[in-house]
PDB file of N, CA, C and O in Angstrom:
ATOM      1  N   MET A   1     146.960  97.370 136.332  1.00  0.00           N
ATOM      2  CA  MET A   1     148.131  97.880 137.002  1.00  0.00           C
ATOM      3  C   MET A   1     147.728  98.757 138.198  1.00  0.00           C
ATOM      4  O   MET A   1     148.336  98.670 139.265  1.00  0.00           O
ATOM      5  N   ALA A   2     146.711  99.595 138.017  1.00  0.00           N
ATOM      6  CA  ALA A   2     146.270 100.463 139.101  1.00  0.00           C
ATOM      7  C   ALA A   2     145.657  99.641 140.234  1.00  0.00           C
ATOM      8  O   ALA A   2     145.735 100.032 141.398  1.00  0.00           O
ATOM      9  N   ALA A   3     145.048  98.502 139.895  1.00  0.00           N
ATOM     10  CA  ALA A   3     144.454  97.654 140.926  1.00  0.00           C
ATOM     11  C   ALA A   3     145.524  97.068 141.834  1.00  0.00           C
ATOM     12  O   ALA A   3     145.281  96.882 143.027  1.00  0.00           O
ATOM     13  N   LYS A   4     146.686  96.778 141.303  1.00  0.00           N
ATOM     14  CA  LYS A   4     147.767  96.240 142.122  1.00  0.00           C
ATOM     15  C   LYS A   4     148.233  97.271 143.147  1.00  0.00           C
ATOM     16  O   LYS A   4     148.546  96.912 144.282  1.00  0.00           O
ATOM     17  N   ASN A   5     148.283  98.517 142.770  1.00  0.00           N
ATOM     18  CA  ASN A   5     148.717  99.572 143.689  1.00  0.00           C
ATOM     19  C   ASN A   5     147.725  99.775 144.825  1.00  0.00           C
ATOM     20  O   ASN A   5     148.121 100.102 145.944  1.00  0.00           O
ATOM     21  N   ARG A   6     146.451  99.586 144.550  1.00  0.00           N
ATOM     22  CA  ARG A   6     145.435  99.786 145.579  1.00  0.00           C
ATOM     23  C   ARG A   6     145.438  98.663 146.607  1.00  0.00           C
ATOM     24  O   ARG A   6     145.051  98.882 147.754  1.00  0.00           O
ATOM     25  N   ASN A   7     145.857  97.486 146.227  1.00  0.00           N
ATOM     26  CA  ASN A   7     145.784  96.341 147.122  1.00  0.00           C
ATOM     27  C   ASN A   7     147.028  96.157 147.982  1.00  0.00           C
ATOM     28  O   ASN A   7     147.058  95.228 148.790  1.00  0.00           O
ATOM     29  N   ARG A   8     148.011  96.958 147.857  1.00  0.00           N
ATOM     30  CA  ARG A   8     149.213  96.834 148.674  1.00  0.00           C
ATOM     31  C   ARG A   8     148.914  97.192 150.121  1.00  0.00           C
ATOM     32  O   ARG A   8     148.016  97.987 150.403  1.00  0.00           O
ATOM     33  N   ARG A   9     149.659  96.611 151.019  1.00  0.00           N
ATOM     34  CA  ARG A   9     149.429  96.845 152.437  1.00  0.00           C
ATOM     35  C   ARG A   9     149.797  98.253 152.870  1.00  0.00           C
ATOM     36  O   ARG A   9     149.257  98.741 153.862  1.00  0.00           O
ATOM     37  N   GLY A  10     150.680  98.912 152.175  1.00  0.00           N
ATOM     38  CA  GLY A  10     151.105 100.255 152.539  1.00  0.00           C
ATOM     39  C   GLY A  10     150.053 101.317 152.271  1.00  0.00           C
ATOM     40  O   GLY A  10     150.167 102.432 152.780  1.00  0.00           O
ATOM     41  N   ASN A  11     149.045 101.002 151.494  1.00  0.00           N
ATOM     42  CA  ASN A  11     148.008 101.975 151.138  1.00  0.00           C
ATOM     43  C   ASN A  11     146.735 101.759 151.948  1.00  0.00           C
ATOM     44  O   ASN A  11     145.639 101.976 151.432  1.00  0.00           O
ATOM     45  N   LYS A  12     146.854 101.343 153.188  1.00  0.00           N
ATOM     46  CA  LYS A  12     145.670 101.116 154.015  1.00  0.00           C
ATOM     47  C   LYS A  12     145.010 102.443 154.363  1.00  0.00           C
ATOM     48  O   LYS A  12     145.677 103.412 154.725  1.00  0.00           O
ATOM     49  N   LYS A  13     143.712 102.465 154.248  1.00  0.00           N
ATOM     50  CA  LYS A  13     142.940 103.628 154.682  1.00  0.00           C
ATOM     51  C   LYS A  13     142.514 103.392 156.123  1.00  0.00           C
ATOM     52  O   LYS A  13     142.277 102.248 156.510  1.00  0.00           O
ATOM     53  N   PRO A  14     142.412 104.439 156.921  1.00  0.00           N
ATOM     54  CA  PRO A  14     141.998 104.245 158.311  1.00  0.00           C
ATOM     55  C   PRO A  14     140.544 103.797 158.383  1.00  0.00           C
ATOM     56  O   PRO A  14     139.731 104.137 157.523  1.00  0.00           O
ATOM     57  N   MET A  15     140.233 103.037 159.411  1.00  0.00           N
ATOM     58  CA  MET A  15     138.862 102.566 159.596  1.00  0.00           C
ATOM     59  C   MET A  15     137.974 103.748 159.990  1.00  0.00           C
ATOM     60  O   MET A  15     138.417 104.684 160.656  1.00  0.00           O
ATOM     61  N   ILE A  16     136.736 103.683 159.572  1.00  0.00           N
ATOM     62  CA  ILE A  16     135.786 104.757 159.877  1.00  0.00           C
ATOM     63  C   ILE A  16     135.459 104.766 161.364  1.00  0.00           C
ATOM     64  O   ILE A  16     135.431 105.826 161.989  1.00  0.00           O
ATOM     65  N   PHE A  17     135.214 103.592 161.930  1.00  0.00           N
ATOM     66  CA  PHE A  17     134.851 103.472 163.334  1.00  0.00           C
ATOM     67  C   PHE A  17     135.977 102.802 164.106  1.00  0.00           C
ATOM     68  O   PHE A  17     136.781 102.059 163.542  1.00  0.00           O
ATOM     69  N   SER A  18     136.021 103.074 165.397  1.00  0.00           N
ATOM     70  CA  SER A  18     136.970 102.391 166.275  1.00  0.00           C
ATOM     71  C   SER A  18     136.332 101.073 166.734  1.00  0.00           C
ATOM     72  O   SER A  18     135.137 100.862 166.525  1.00  0.00           O
ATOM     73  N   PRO A  19     137.106 100.200 167.346  1.00  0.00           N
ATOM     74  CA  PRO A  19     136.510  98.948 167.848  1.00  0.00           C
ATOM     75  C   PRO A  19     135.389  99.190 168.861  1.00  0.00           C
ATOM     76  O   PRO A  19     134.432  98.418 168.925  1.00  0.00           O
ATOM     77  N   TRP A  20     135.508 100.264 169.652  1.00  0.00           N
ATOM     78  CA  TRP A  20     134.446 100.597 170.599  1.00  0.00           C
ATOM     79  C   TRP A  20     133.133 100.848 169.866  1.00  0.00           C
ATOM     80  O   TRP A  20     132.080 100.395 170.313  1.00  0.00           O
ATOM     81  N   ASN A  21     133.185 101.568 168.739  1.00  0.00           N
ATOM     82  CA  ASN A  21     131.973 101.861 167.982  1.00  0.00           C
ATOM     83  C   ASN A  21     131.308 100.574 167.488  1.00  0.00           C
ATOM     84  O   ASN A  21     130.086 100.440 167.540  1.00  0.00           O
ATOM     85  N   TYR A  22     132.121  99.632 167.010  1.00  0.00           N
ATOM     86  CA  TYR A  22     131.554  98.380 166.512  1.00  0.00           C
ATOM     87  C   TYR A  22     130.926  97.566 167.637  1.00  0.00           C
ATOM     88  O   TYR A  22     129.891  96.932 167.430  1.00  0.00           O
ATOM     89  N   LYS A  23     131.529  97.570 168.818  1.00  0.00           N
ATOM     90  CA  LYS A  23     130.963  96.839 169.950  1.00  0.00           C
ATOM     91  C   LYS A  23     129.631  97.438 170.375  1.00  0.00           C
ATOM     92  O   LYS A  23     128.664  96.711 170.606  1.00  0.00           O
ATOM     93  N   ILE A  24     129.580  98.760 170.478  1.00  0.00           N
ATOM     94  CA  ILE A  24     128.342  99.428 170.883  1.00  0.00           C
ATOM     95  C   ILE A  24     127.262  99.256 169.806  1.00  0.00           C
ATOM     96  O   ILE A  24     126.085  99.093 170.126  1.00  0.00           O
ATOM     97  N   LEU A  25     127.661  99.294 168.548  1.00  0.00           N
ATOM     98  CA  LEU A  25     126.715  99.071 167.456  1.00  0.00           C
ATOM     99  C   LEU A  25     126.126  97.667 167.538  1.00  0.00           C
ATOM    100  O   LEU A  25     124.927  97.485 167.328  1.00  0.00           O
ATOM    101  N   ALA A  26     126.957  96.675 167.840  1.00  0.00           N
ATOM    102  CA  ALA A  26     126.465  95.300 167.975  1.00  0.00           C
ATOM    103  C   ALA A  26     125.509  95.168 169.158  1.00  0.00           C
ATOM    104  O   ALA A  26     124.505  94.462 169.067  1.00  0.00           O
ATOM    105  N   VAL A  27     125.816  95.843 170.267  1.00  0.00           N
ATOM    106  CA  VAL A  27     124.926  95.810 171.435  1.00  0.00           C
ATOM    107  C   VAL A  27     123.579  96.446 171.081  1.00  0.00           C
ATOM    108  O   VAL A  27     122.531  95.922 171.457  1.00  0.00           O
ATOM    109  N   GLY A  28     123.600  97.558 170.368  1.00  0.00           N
ATOM    110  CA  GLY A  28     122.361  98.222 169.978  1.00  0.00           C
ATOM    111  C   GLY A  28     121.518  97.363 169.050  1.00  0.00           C
ATOM    112  O   GLY A  28     120.302  97.273 169.221  1.00  0.00           O
ATOM    113  N   LEU A  29     122.148  96.739 168.079  1.00  0.00           N
ATOM    114  CA  LEU A  29     121.408  95.860 167.173  1.00  0.00           C
ATOM    115  C   LEU A  29     120.841  94.653 167.913  1.00  0.00           C
ATOM    116  O   LEU A  29     119.731  94.206 167.625  1.00  0.00           O
ATOM    117  N   LEU A  30     121.607  94.127 168.869  1.00  0.00           N
ATOM    118  CA  LEU A  30     121.117  93.014 169.673  1.00  0.00           C
ATOM    119  C   LEU A  30     119.899  93.428 170.498  1.00  0.00           C
ATOM    120  O   LEU A  30     118.944  92.660 170.618  1.00  0.00           O
ATOM    121  N   LEU A  31     119.924  94.632 171.067  1.00  0.00           N
ATOM    122  CA  LEU A  31     118.774  95.122 171.832  1.00  0.00           C
ATOM    123  C   LEU A  31     117.528  95.261 170.953  1.00  0.00           C
ATOM    124  O   LEU A  31     116.427  94.917 171.383  1.00  0.00           O
ATOM    125  N   VAL A  32     117.691  95.754 169.749  1.00  0.00           N
ATOM    126  CA  VAL A  32     116.553  95.898 168.832  1.00  0.00           C
ATOM    127  C   VAL A  32     115.988  94.519 168.485  1.00  0.00           C
ATOM    128  O   VAL A  32     114.772  94.325 168.484  1.00  0.00           O
ATOM    129  N   ILE A  33     116.862  93.578 168.195  1.00  0.00           N
ATOM    130  CA  ILE A  33     116.399  92.224 167.845  1.00  0.00           C
ATOM    131  C   ILE A  33     115.705  91.562 169.024  1.00  0.00           C
ATOM    132  O   ILE A  33     114.673  90.913 168.853  1.00  0.00           O
ATOM    133  N   VAL A  34     116.264  91.721 170.224  1.00  0.00           N
ATOM    134  CA  VAL A  34     115.649  91.136 171.424  1.00  0.00           C
ATOM    135  C   VAL A  34     114.288  91.773 171.690  1.00  0.00           C
ATOM    136  O   VAL A  34     113.344  91.072 172.055  1.00  0.00           O
ATOM    137  N   GLY A  35     114.174  93.064 171.517  1.00  0.00           N
ATOM    138  CA  GLY A  35     112.897  93.741 171.744  1.00  0.00           C
ATOM    139  C   GLY A  35     111.813  93.275 170.799  1.00  0.00           C
ATOM    140  O   GLY A  35     110.691  93.000 171.227  1.00  0.00           O
ATOM    141  N   PHE A  36     112.133  93.180 169.511  1.00  0.00           N
ATOM    142  CA  PHE A  36     111.135  92.710 168.549  1.00  0.00           C
ATOM    143  C   PHE A  36     110.814  91.234 168.755  1.00  0.00           C
ATOM    144  O   PHE A  36     109.668  90.822 168.574  1.00  0.00           O
ATOM    145  N   THR A  37     111.805  90.435 169.129  1.00  0.00           N
ATOM    146  CA  THR A  37     111.567  89.017 169.378  1.00  0.00           C
ATOM    147  C   THR A  37     110.670  88.823 170.597  1.00  0.00           C
ATOM    148  O   THR A  37     109.768  87.985 170.573  1.00  0.00           O
ATOM    149  N   ALA A  38     110.905  89.580 171.650  1.00  0.00           N
ATOM    150  CA  ALA A  38     110.060  89.476 172.843  1.00  0.00           C
ATOM    151  C   ALA A  38     108.629  89.893 172.531  1.00  0.00           C
ATOM    152  O   ALA A  38     107.681  89.291 173.034  1.00  0.00           O
ATOM    153  N   MET A  39     108.472  90.908 171.713  1.00  0.00           N
ATOM    154  CA  MET A  39     107.138  91.353 171.326  1.00  0.00           C
ATOM    155  C   MET A  39     106.430  90.275 170.509  1.00  0.00           C
ATOM    156  O   MET A  39     105.232  90.041 170.670  1.00  0.00           O
ATOM    157  N   TYR A  40     107.190  89.626 169.632  1.00  0.00           N
ATOM    158  CA  TYR A  40     106.612  88.568 168.794  1.00  0.00           C
ATOM    159  C   TYR A  40     106.261  87.335 169.623  1.00  0.00           C
ATOM    160  O   TYR A  40     105.216  86.721 169.404  1.00  0.00           O
ATOM    161  N   LEU A  41     107.118  86.968 170.566  1.00  0.00           N
ATOM    162  CA  LEU A  41     106.895  85.755 171.341  1.00  0.00           C
ATOM    163  C   LEU A  41     105.736  85.884 172.321  1.00  0.00           C
ATOM    164  O   LEU A  41     105.084  84.888 172.636  1.00  0.00           O
ATOM    165  N   GLU A  42     105.472  87.086 172.805  1.00  0.00           N
ATOM    166  CA  GLU A  42     104.347  87.234 173.722  1.00  0.00           C
ATOM    167  C   GLU A  42     103.028  87.030 172.984  1.00  0.00           C
ATOM    168  O   GLU A  42     102.091  86.452 173.536  1.00  0.00           O
ATOM    169  N   ASN A  43     102.949  87.495 171.754  1.00  0.00           N
ATOM    170  CA  ASN A  43     101.807  87.248 170.874  1.00  0.00           C
ATOM    171  C   ASN A  43     100.482  87.750 171.453  1.00  0.00           C
ATOM    172  O   ASN A  43      99.434  87.147 171.223  1.00  0.00           O
ATOM    173  N   GLU A  44     100.529  88.832 172.188  1.00  0.00           N
ATOM    174  CA  GLU A  44      99.324  89.490 172.683  1.00  0.00           C
ATOM    175  C   GLU A  44      99.404  90.967 172.374  1.00  0.00           C
ATOM    176  O   GLU A  44     100.469  91.577 172.470  1.00  0.00           O
ATOM    177  N   VAL A  45      98.267  91.544 172.001  1.00  0.00           N
ATOM    178  CA  VAL A  45      98.260  92.961 171.673  1.00  0.00           C
ATOM    179  C   VAL A  45      98.338  93.802 172.939  1.00  0.00           C
ATOM    180  O   VAL A  45      99.013  94.831 172.955  1.00  0.00           O
ATOM    181  N   GLU A  46      97.662  93.384 173.990  1.00  0.00           N
ATOM    182  CA  GLU A  46      97.620  94.169 175.219  1.00  0.00           C
ATOM    183  C   GLU A  46      98.422  93.532 176.347  1.00  0.00           C
ATOM    184  O   GLU A  46      98.053  93.676 177.513  1.00  0.00           O
ATOM    185  N   GLY A  47      99.494  92.842 176.034  1.00  0.00           N
ATOM    186  CA  GLY A  47     100.322  92.224 177.065  1.00  0.00           C
ATOM    187  C   GLY A  47     101.290  93.233 177.659  1.00  0.00           C
ATOM    188  O   GLY A  47     101.555  94.279 177.066  1.00  0.00           O
ATOM    189  N   ILE A  48     101.802  92.918 178.809  1.00  0.00           N
ATOM    190  CA  ILE A  48     102.734  93.803 179.515  1.00  0.00           C
ATOM    191  C   ILE A  48     104.021  93.970 178.715  1.00  0.00           C
ATOM    192  O   ILE A  48     104.528  95.081 178.561  1.00  0.00           O
ATOM    193  N   ILE A  49     104.537  92.867 178.214  1.00  0.00           N
ATOM    194  CA  ILE A  49     105.805  92.943 177.477  1.00  0.00           C
ATOM    195  C   ILE A  49     105.612  93.705 176.168  1.00  0.00           C
ATOM    196  O   ILE A  49     106.447  94.536 175.812  1.00  0.00           O
ATOM    197  N   SER A  50     104.527  93.437 175.452  1.00  0.00           N
ATOM    198  CA  SER A  50     104.297  94.109 174.166  1.00  0.00           C
ATOM    199  C   SER A  50     104.051  95.598 174.308  1.00  0.00           C
ATOM    200  O   SER A  50     104.436  96.375 173.434  1.00  0.00           O
ATOM    201  N   LEU A  51     103.416  96.005 175.395  1.00  0.00           N
ATOM    202  CA  LEU A  51     103.077  97.424 175.555  1.00  0.00           C
ATOM    203  C   LEU A  51     104.147  98.241 176.273  1.00  0.00           C
ATOM    204  O   LEU A  51     104.298  99.431 175.997  1.00  0.00           O
ATOM    205  N   TYR A  52     104.891  97.624 177.188  1.00  0.00           N
ATOM    206  CA  TYR A  52     105.782  98.416 178.026  1.00  0.00           C
ATOM    207  C   TYR A  52     107.259  98.039 177.905  1.00  0.00           C
ATOM    208  O   TYR A  52     108.105  98.915 177.730  1.00  0.00           O
ATOM    209  N   VAL A  53     107.571  96.772 177.993  1.00  0.00           N
ATOM    210  CA  VAL A  53     108.974  96.354 178.046  1.00  0.00           C
ATOM    211  C   VAL A  53     109.630  96.430 176.671  1.00  0.00           C
ATOM    212  O   VAL A  53     110.685  97.045 176.521  1.00  0.00           O
ATOM    213  N   SER A  54     109.013  95.810 175.669  1.00  0.00           N
ATOM    214  CA  SER A  54     109.622  95.759 174.335  1.00  0.00           C
ATOM    215  C   SER A  54     109.852  97.138 173.710  1.00  0.00           C
ATOM    216  O   SER A  54     110.928  97.361 173.154  1.00  0.00           O
ATOM    217  N   PRO A  55     108.902  98.068 173.773  1.00  0.00           N
ATOM    218  CA  PRO A  55     109.193  99.390 173.201  1.00  0.00           C
ATOM    219  C   PRO A  55     110.363 100.107 173.879  1.00  0.00           C
ATOM    220  O   PRO A  55     111.120 100.819 173.219  1.00  0.00           O
ATOM    221  N   ILE A  56     110.512  99.923 175.183  1.00  0.00           N
ATOM    222  CA  ILE A  56     111.637 100.547 175.881  1.00  0.00           C
ATOM    223  C   ILE A  56     112.952  99.907 175.438  1.00  0.00           C
ATOM    224  O   ILE A  56     113.941 100.609 175.224  1.00  0.00           O
ATOM    225  N   VAL A  57     112.971  98.589 175.299  1.00  0.00           N
ATOM    226  CA  VAL A  57     114.180  97.890 174.858  1.00  0.00           C
ATOM    227  C   VAL A  57     114.528  98.287 173.428  1.00  0.00           C
ATOM    228  O   VAL A  57     115.698  98.502 173.110  1.00  0.00           O
ATOM    229  N   ILE A  58     113.524  98.384 172.569  1.00  0.00           N
ATOM    230  CA  ILE A  58     113.761  98.750 171.167  1.00  0.00           C
ATOM    231  C   ILE A  58     114.275 100.184 171.060  1.00  0.00           C
ATOM    232  O   ILE A  58     115.224 100.442 170.318  1.00  0.00           O
ATOM    233  N   MET A  59     113.670 101.112 171.782  1.00  0.00           N
ATOM    234  CA  MET A  59     114.136 102.504 171.735  1.00  0.00           C
ATOM    235  C   MET A  59     115.544 102.637 172.320  1.00  0.00           C
ATOM    236  O   MET A  59     116.347 103.429 171.826  1.00  0.00           O
ATOM    237  N   THR A  60     115.845 101.872 173.361  1.00  0.00           N
ATOM    238  CA  THR A  60     117.199 101.868 173.907  1.00  0.00           C
ATOM    239  C   THR A  60     118.186 101.362 172.865  1.00  0.00           C
ATOM    240  O   THR A  60     119.290 101.892 172.740  1.00  0.00           O
ATOM    241  N   GLY A  61     117.793 100.344 172.124  1.00  0.00           N
ATOM    242  CA  GLY A  61     118.648  99.829 171.054  1.00  0.00           C
ATOM    243  C   GLY A  61     118.875 100.850 169.965  1.00  0.00           C
ATOM    244  O   GLY A  61     120.003 101.013 169.500  1.00  0.00           O
ATOM    245  N   TYR A  62     117.826 101.545 169.544  1.00  0.00           N
ATOM    246  CA  TYR A  62     117.972 102.574 168.510  1.00  0.00           C
ATOM    247  C   TYR A  62     118.878 103.716 168.985  1.00  0.00           C
ATOM    248  O   TYR A  62     119.720 104.200 168.228  1.00  0.00           O
ATOM    249  N   ILE A  63     118.705 104.140 170.227  1.00  0.00           N
ATOM    250  CA  ILE A  63     119.544 105.215 170.764  1.00  0.00           C
ATOM    251  C   ILE A  63     120.999 104.762 170.844  1.00  0.00           C
ATOM    252  O   ILE A  63     121.910 105.537 170.557  1.00  0.00           O
ATOM    253  N   THR A  64     121.214 103.511 171.233  1.00  0.00           N
ATOM    254  CA  THR A  64     122.572 102.972 171.301  1.00  0.00           C
ATOM    255  C   THR A  64     123.223 102.935 169.929  1.00  0.00           C
ATOM    256  O   THR A  64     124.405 103.255 169.794  1.00  0.00           O
ATOM    257  N   VAL A  65     122.466 102.549 168.908  1.00  0.00           N
ATOM    258  CA  VAL A  65     122.998 102.530 167.541  1.00  0.00           C
ATOM    259  C   VAL A  65     123.349 103.946 167.082  1.00  0.00           C
ATOM    260  O   VAL A  65     124.386 104.152 166.452  1.00  0.00           O
ATOM    261  N   ILE A  66     122.503 104.907 167.388  1.00  0.00           N
ATOM    262  CA  ILE A  66     122.769 106.297 166.998  1.00  0.00           C
ATOM    263  C   ILE A  66     124.023 106.812 167.697  1.00  0.00           C
ATOM    264  O   ILE A  66     124.846 107.484 167.075  1.00  0.00           O
ATOM    265  N   VAL A  67     124.175 106.503 168.984  1.00  0.00           N
ATOM    266  CA  VAL A  67     125.369 106.927 169.714  1.00  0.00           C
ATOM    267  C   VAL A  67     126.613 106.280 169.118  1.00  0.00           C
ATOM    268  O   VAL A  67     127.648 106.931 168.980  1.00  0.00           O
ATOM    269  N   ALA A  68     126.516 105.007 168.766  1.00  0.00           N
ATOM    270  CA  ALA A  68     127.670 104.304 168.189  1.00  0.00           C
ATOM    271  C   ALA A  68     128.076 104.898 166.846  1.00  0.00           C
ATOM    272  O   ALA A  68     129.261 104.923 166.514  1.00  0.00           O
ATOM    273  N   ILE A  69     127.119 105.371 166.084  1.00  0.00           N
ATOM    274  CA  ILE A  69     127.430 105.956 164.778  1.00  0.00           C
ATOM    275  C   ILE A  69     127.988 107.372 164.931  1.00  0.00           C
ATOM    276  O   ILE A  69     128.929 107.743 164.229  1.00  0.00           O
ATOM    277  N   LEU A  70     127.422 108.160 165.833  1.00  0.00           N
ATOM    278  CA  LEU A  70     127.812 109.561 165.943  1.00  0.00           C
ATOM    279  C   LEU A  70     129.026 109.806 166.829  1.00  0.00           C
ATOM    280  O   LEU A  70     129.688 110.834 166.680  1.00  0.00           O
ATOM    281  N   LYS A  71     129.339 108.897 167.743  1.00  0.00           N
ATOM    282  CA  LYS A  71     130.478 109.087 168.656  1.00  0.00           C
ATOM    283  C   LYS A  71     131.772 108.941 167.875  1.00  0.00           C
ATOM    284  O   LYS A  71     131.981 107.948 167.178  1.00  0.00           O
ATOM    285  N   HIS A  72     132.639 109.940 167.998  1.00  0.00           N
ATOM    286  CA  HIS A  72     133.909 109.947 167.284  1.00  0.00           C
ATOM    287  C   HIS A  72     135.041 109.893 168.289  1.00  0.00           C
ATOM    288  O   HIS A  72     135.063 110.665 169.248  1.00  0.00           O
ATOM    289  N   ASP A  73     135.980 108.986 168.076  1.00  0.00           N
ATOM    290  CA  ASP A  73     137.136 108.853 168.950  1.00  0.00           C
ATOM    291  C   ASP A  73     138.179 109.878 168.522  1.00  0.00           C
ATOM    292  O   ASP A  73     138.807 109.720 167.475  1.00  0.00           O
ATOM    293  N   HIS A  74     138.368 110.925 169.321  1.00  0.00           N
ATOM    294  CA  HIS A  74     139.280 112.015 168.951  1.00  0.00           C
ATOM    295  C   HIS A  74     140.746 111.601 169.032  1.00  0.00           C
ATOM    296  O   HIS A  74     141.588 112.195 168.359  1.00  0.00           O
ATOM    297  N   SER A  75     141.061 110.609 169.831  1.00  0.00           N
ATOM    298  CA  SER A  75     142.461 110.201 169.944  1.00  0.00           C
ATOM    299  C   SER A  75     142.963 109.527 168.675  1.00  0.00           C
ATOM    300  O   SER A  75     144.148 109.623 168.358  1.00  0.00           O
ATOM    301  N   SER A  76     142.080 108.842 167.938  1.00  0.00           N
ATOM    302  CA  SER A  76     142.514 108.189 166.702  1.00  0.00           C
ATOM    303  C   SER A  76     142.719 109.200 165.579  1.00  0.00           C
ATOM    304  O   SER A  76     143.533 108.966 164.685  1.00  0.00           O
ATOM    305  N   SER A  77     142.001 110.311 165.606  1.00  0.00           N
ATOM    306  CA  SER A  77     142.168 111.319 164.548  1.00  0.00           C
ATOM    307  C   SER A  77     143.393 112.197 164.788  1.00  0.00           C
ATOM    308  O   SER A  77     143.867 112.867 163.870  1.00  0.00           O
ATOM    309  N   ALA A  78     143.906 112.196 166.020  1.00  0.00           N
ATOM    310  CA  ALA A  78     145.064 113.010 166.334  1.00  0.00           C
ATOM    311  C   ALA A  78     146.375 112.345 165.905  1.00  0.00           C
ATOM    312  O   ALA A  78     147.430 112.979 165.921  1.00  0.00           O
ATOM    313  N   ALA A  79     146.306 111.076 165.525  1.00  0.00           N
ATOM    314  CA  ALA A  79     147.500 110.357 165.102  1.00  0.00           C
ATOM    315  C   ALA A  79     147.994 110.927 163.774  1.00  0.00           C
ATOM    316  O   ALA A  79     147.184 111.253 162.906  1.00  0.00           O
ATOM    317  N   PRO A  80     149.300 111.052 163.604  1.00  0.00           N
ATOM    318  CA  PRO A  80     149.818 111.605 162.347  1.00  0.00           C
ATOM    319  C   PRO A  80     149.596 110.659 161.172  1.00  0.00           C
ATOM    320  O   PRO A  80     149.602 109.439 161.335  1.00  0.00           O
ATOM    321  N   ASP A  81     149.405 111.220 160.020  1.00  0.00           N
ATOM    322  CA  ASP A  81     149.182 110.451 158.800  1.00  0.00           C
ATOM    323  C   ASP A  81     150.525 110.190 158.129  1.00  0.00           C
ATOM    324  O   ASP A  81     151.250 111.136 157.821  1.00  0.00           O
ATOM    325  N   HIS A  82     150.868 108.934 157.899  1.00  0.00           N
ATOM    326  CA  HIS A  82     152.162 108.559 157.334  1.00  0.00           C
ATOM    327  C   HIS A  82     152.049 108.218 155.866  1.00  0.00           C
ATOM    328  O   HIS A  82     152.671 107.252 155.423  1.00  0.00           O
ATOM    329  N   SER A  83     151.281 108.970 155.087  1.00  0.00           N
ATOM    330  CA  SER A  83     151.154 108.623 153.678  1.00  0.00           C
ATOM    331  C   SER A  83     152.071 109.402 152.794  1.00  0.00           C
ATOM    332  O   SER A  83     152.067 109.210 151.578  1.00  0.00           O
TER     333      SER A  83
END
């Protein structure tokens, strides 16, 4: 009986992140994957991409993911709660 009450549409909980956060999170994850893939595809220990380009791309991806997680949309929290 309690499970039926939780699944009703009127009891929706607000999303943790806004759509902007999810987009930026996806961009950050894509940057991390591209950086590691480029490092793997070059297959050299002392190559230009492995030493310089890929670490910058990977760190940019990590920073983007951190920003996406920590950035809070203040306009969505100002909305009144209708519960």
